[in-house]
C-alpha positions as CSV (number, residue, x, y, z in Angstrom):
1,M,-64.9,-62.9,-13.5
2,L,-61.8,-63.1,-15.2
3,S,-59.5,-66.7,-15.5
4,V,-55.7,-66.0,-16.1
5,L,-54.0,-69.0,-17.9
6,I,-49.9,-69.1,-17.4
7,V,-47.6,-71.9,-18.7
8,T,-44.0,-72.0,-17.4
9,H,-41.1,-73.9,-18.4
10,D,-37.9,-72.7,-16.4
11,H,-39.3,-69.2,-15.9
12,D,-38.6,-69.0,-12.6
13,F,-36.8,-65.6,-12.5
14,Q,-40.1,-64.0,-14.4
15,W,-43.6,-65.4,-13.1
16,P,-43.5,-63.9,-10.0
17,V,-42.8,-60.8,-11.7
18,L,-46.0,-61.1,-13.6
19,L,-47.8,-62.2,-11.3
20,N,-47.2,-59.0,-9.1
21,S,-48.3,-57.0,-11.9
22,L,-51.3,-58.6,-12.2
23,K,-51.5,-57.5,-8.4
24,D,-50.8,-54.4,-9.3
25,Q,-53.4,-53.7,-11.7
26,A,-55.2,-50.5,-11.0
27,S,-58.9,-51.7,-11.7
28,R,-58.7,-55.6,-11.1
29,P,-61.5,-57.6,-11.4
30,E,-62.3,-60.8,-9.6
31,I,-59.8,-62.8,-10.8
32,T,-58.5,-66.5,-10.8
33,V,-55.0,-67.6,-11.8
34,Y,-54.1,-70.7,-12.9
35,L,-50.4,-71.2,-13.2
36,L,-49.1,-74.4,-14.8
37,H,-45.1,-75.5,-14.3
38,N,-43.8,-77.6,-17.3
39,L,-40.6,-78.0,-15.2
40,P,-40.7,-78.2,-11.5
41,S,-40.3,-74.6,-9.9
42,A,-37.9,-74.0,-7.0
43,V,-40.1,-70.3,-6.6
44,P,-42.6,-70.1,-3.8
45,L,-45.8,-68.4,-4.8
46,P,-45.6,-64.7,-3.7
47,E,-48.8,-63.2,-1.3
48,L,-51.5,-62.5,-3.5
49,P,-54.8,-61.1,-3.3
50,F,-56.7,-63.5,-5.8
51,K,-57.2,-67.2,-6.2
52,I,-54.5,-69.0,-7.4
53,Y,-53.9,-73.0,-8.8
54,S,-50.7,-73.8,-9.1
55,I,-50.1,-77.1,-11.4
56,T,-46.7,-79.2,-12.1
57,N,-46.6,-81.4,-14.8
58,T,-45.3,-84.9,-13.5
59,K,-43.4,-84.5,-17.5
60,P,-42.9,-82.1,-19.8
61,T,-45.4,-81.7,-22.3
62,S,-46.4,-79.5,-25.4
63,L,-47.2,-75.5,-24.8
64,S,-50.7,-76.5,-26.8
65,K,-51.4,-79.8,-24.6
66,N,-50.5,-77.5,-21.5
67,H,-52.9,-74.5,-22.7
68,N,-55.9,-77.1,-23.3
69,Q,-55.7,-78.9,-20.2
70,L,-55.8,-75.3,-18.3
71,I,-58.8,-74.4,-20.7
72,S,-61.0,-77.8,-19.6
73,R,-60.8,-75.9,-16.4
74,I,-62.2,-72.8,-17.0
75,D,-65.9,-71.4,-17.0
76,T,-65.8,-67.5,-17.1
77,E,-66.7,-65.2,-20.2
78,F,-63.0,-64.0,-20.7
79,T,-60.0,-65.5,-20.3
80,L,-56.2,-63.9,-20.3
81,I,-53.9,-65.9,-22.0
82,L,-49.9,-64.6,-21.0
83,N,-46.5,-65.7,-21.5
84,P,-44.5,-66.2,-18.1
85,D,-42.1,-63.5,-19.3
86,T,-44.5,-60.4,-19.4
87,K,-45.4,-57.6,-17.2
88,L,-48.3,-55.6,-17.4
89,P,-48.5,-51.7,-16.5
90,K,-51.4,-51.0,-14.1
91,N,-53.9,-49.7,-16.5
92,C,-53.6,-52.8,-18.7
93,L,-56.4,-54.9,-17.4
94,E,-58.7,-52.3,-17.3
95,V,-58.2,-50.7,-20.9
96,L,-58.5,-54.4,-22.3
97,L,-61.5,-55.3,-20.5
98,K,-63.3,-52.3,-21.8
99,H,-62.2,-52.8,-25.6
100,I,-63.0,-56.9,-25.8
101,K,-66.8,-55.8,-26.3
102,N,-66.1,-55.5,-30.0
103,Y,-64.0,-58.1,-30.7
104,D,-63.4,-62.0,-30.1
105,L,-59.8,-62.1,-29.3
106,L,-58.0,-58.8,-28.1
107,S,-54.1,-57.5,-27.4
108,C,-51.9,-54.5,-27.5
109,P,-48.5,-53.4,-28.4
110,A,-45.4,-55.5,-27.0
111,Y,-42.2,-53.6,-26.2
112,Y,-39.0,-55.5,-25.4
113,P,-37.4,-54.1,-21.5
114,D,-35.2,-52.0,-23.5
115,G,-38.6,-50.0,-24.6
116,T,-37.8,-51.1,-28.3
117,I,-41.3,-52.3,-30.3
118,Q,-42.0,-55.6,-30.6
119,P,-44.2,-55.9,-33.6
120,N,-46.8,-59.0,-31.9
121,A,-49.7,-58.6,-34.7
122,R,-48.7,-60.1,-37.9
123,F,-50.2,-60.8,-41.3
124,F,-51.1,-64.4,-41.8
125,P,-48.0,-65.7,-43.5
126,S,-47.7,-67.9,-46.9
127,V,-44.3,-69.9,-48.1
128,K,-43.5,-66.8,-50.4
129,H,-44.0,-64.0,-47.4
130,M,-41.8,-66.4,-45.0
131,L,-39.0,-66.4,-47.8
132,S,-38.7,-62.7,-48.6
133,E,-39.1,-61.9,-44.8
134,K,-35.7,-63.5,-44.8
135,L,-34.2,-61.1,-46.9
136,I,-36.4,-58.0,-45.4
137,H,-36.8,-59.3,-42.0
138,N,-37.3,-56.8,-38.9
139,K,-38.3,-53.5,-41.6
140,N,-41.1,-55.9,-43.0
141,R,-42.3,-56.6,-40.1
142,L,-42.8,-53.0,-38.7
143,S,-44.4,-52.0,-41.2
144,E,-46.7,-54.8,-40.9
145,F,-47.4,-53.5,-37.4
146,K,-48.1,-50.3,-38.3
147,D,-50.9,-51.3,-40.6
148,I,-52.5,-53.6,-38.7
149,L,-52.7,-50.7,-35.7
150,S,-53.8,-48.3,-38.2
151,G,-56.4,-50.2,-38.5
152,T,-56.7,-50.9,-42.4
153,Q,-56.1,-54.6,-42.2
154,N,-58.6,-57.2,-40.5
155,K,-56.8,-60.6,-41.4
156,F,-53.9,-60.8,-39.3
157,W,-52.9,-62.8,-36.5
158,I,-51.5,-62.1,-32.8
159,H,-48.8,-63.8,-31.1
160,G,-49.8,-65.6,-27.9
161,S,-47.6,-63.8,-25.4
162,L,-51.2,-61.9,-24.6
163,W,-54.5,-62.5,-25.3
164,L,-57.6,-61.2,-23.8
165,I,-60.3,-63.6,-25.5
166,R,-64.2,-64.6,-25.0
167,S,-63.7,-68.4,-23.6
168,V,-66.5,-69.7,-25.9
169,W,-63.6,-69.7,-28.8
170,L,-61.3,-71.6,-26.5
171,H,-63.7,-74.2,-25.6
172,K,-64.9,-74.6,-29.3
173,L,-61.7,-74.0,-31.3
174,K,-58.9,-75.5,-28.5
175,F,-55.1,-75.3,-29.6
176,C,-54.2,-78.1,-32.4
177,E,-51.5,-80.3,-30.2
178,Q,-49.9,-81.1,-33.7
179,Y,-47.8,-78.0,-32.6
180,R,-45.1,-78.4,-29.9
181,L,-43.9,-75.2,-29.0
182,Y,-44.5,-72.8,-32.4
183,C,-47.3,-71.6,-34.5
184,E,-50.0,-72.8,-32.1
185,D,-50.9,-69.1,-31.7
186,L,-50.9,-68.8,-35.5
187,D,-52.8,-71.9,-36.4
188,F,-55.6,-70.7,-33.8
189,C,-56.1,-67.4,-35.2
190,H,-56.6,-68.8,-38.5
191,R,-58.8,-71.1,-37.4
192,L,-61.0,-68.3,-35.4
193,Y,-61.0,-66.0,-38.6
194,L,-62.7,-68.7,-40.9
195,E,-64.8,-69.4,-37.9
196,G,-66.2,-65.5,-38.3
197,G,-64.4,-64.6,-35.1
198,K,-62.9,-60.6,-34.8
199,I,-59.3,-60.3,-33.9
200,G,-58.3,-56.5,-32.9
201,M,-55.1,-54.7,-31.4
202,C,-55.8,-52.3,-28.6
203,K,-53.4,-49.4,-29.1
204,S,-54.8,-47.5,-25.9
205,T,-52.0,-49.8,-23.5
206,W,-49.3,-52.0,-24.0
207,F,-47.1,-54.8,-22.1
208,E,-43.5,-55.9,-21.9
209,H,-42.2,-59.4,-23.4
210,N,-38.9,-60.2,-22.5
211,F,-39.2,-62.4,-26.0
212,N,-36.3,-65.0,-26.3
213,R,-35.6,-66.3,-29.6
214,Q,-34.5,-69.9,-28.7
215,S,-34.9,-71.2,-32.4
216,R,-32.4,-69.0,-33.6
217,R,-29.5,-70.5,-31.3
218,N,-30.5,-73.9,-30.8
219,P,-30.9,-76.8,-33.3
220,L,-33.7,-78.4,-31.3
221,F,-35.9,-75.2,-30.9
222,A,-34.8,-74.5,-35.0
223,Y,-36.2,-77.8,-35.8
224,W,-39.1,-77.6,-33.8
225,H,-40.2,-74.2,-35.2
226,L,-39.8,-75.4,-39.1
227,Q,-41.8,-78.4,-38.6
228,S,-44.8,-76.2,-36.7
229,L,-44.4,-74.2,-39.9
230,Y,-44.8,-77.5,-42.3
231,H,-47.9,-78.1,-40.3
232,Y,-49.3,-74.8,-40.4
233,F,-48.8,-74.7,-44.1
234,Q,-50.7,-77.9,-44.7
235,M,-53.6,-76.8,-42.4
236,A,-53.7,-73.3,-44.1
237,K,-53.4,-75.2,-47.9
238,S,-56.6,-77.5,-47.1
239,H,-58.2,-74.7,-45.0
240,P,-57.1,-71.1,-47.1
241,L,-58.5,-67.8,-45.8
242,S,-60.8,-66.0,-48.2
């Protein structure tokens, strides 16, 4: 059995597509989907061949709190966490479940809808690293991503748009609720690494992520992003990676 966690926030045109891609998996295990709407959704659930619990918050809250609310409900060995703006190819689940035996947290390469690679695995950042990236930006990210996929690097974090993870780690570590919207995945991977968890990328499959960089256009989101980075660097200073 597999638990699937999806938190939506005004994604009415996207989460039904994701659910249908789960339905269309070539070799689908027995799954239970926990779909949490941070804002009310006007879209009815499609006909699905698996169990789904649809929950709507009485008022919006942080992504970390929403995830922790769902984590308290799961009792399966593995959990799949998905962003609502993702879509899976037909063999994705089958391939990931075969590869997870060697890891505690696993993902695979992400692509934008236009087919452009999305570097969803990154080295753990430092303040110096973040400043240099502003000058080099995407070339640096792609270079890091290629190094991670080559298997030559084992100290990295994975964007939370798709995680297949051993549920025991979710129950043990949970998401830090200091993070409203950004860096909760970075923080979790940092703490998982410190606990001896093994993080991996599977090159044998992929997924589509319609990534929307709100923090580049909206001042409030940009503020939340900077606030989250501050929280992360404070935590990383107190608990450095070896």
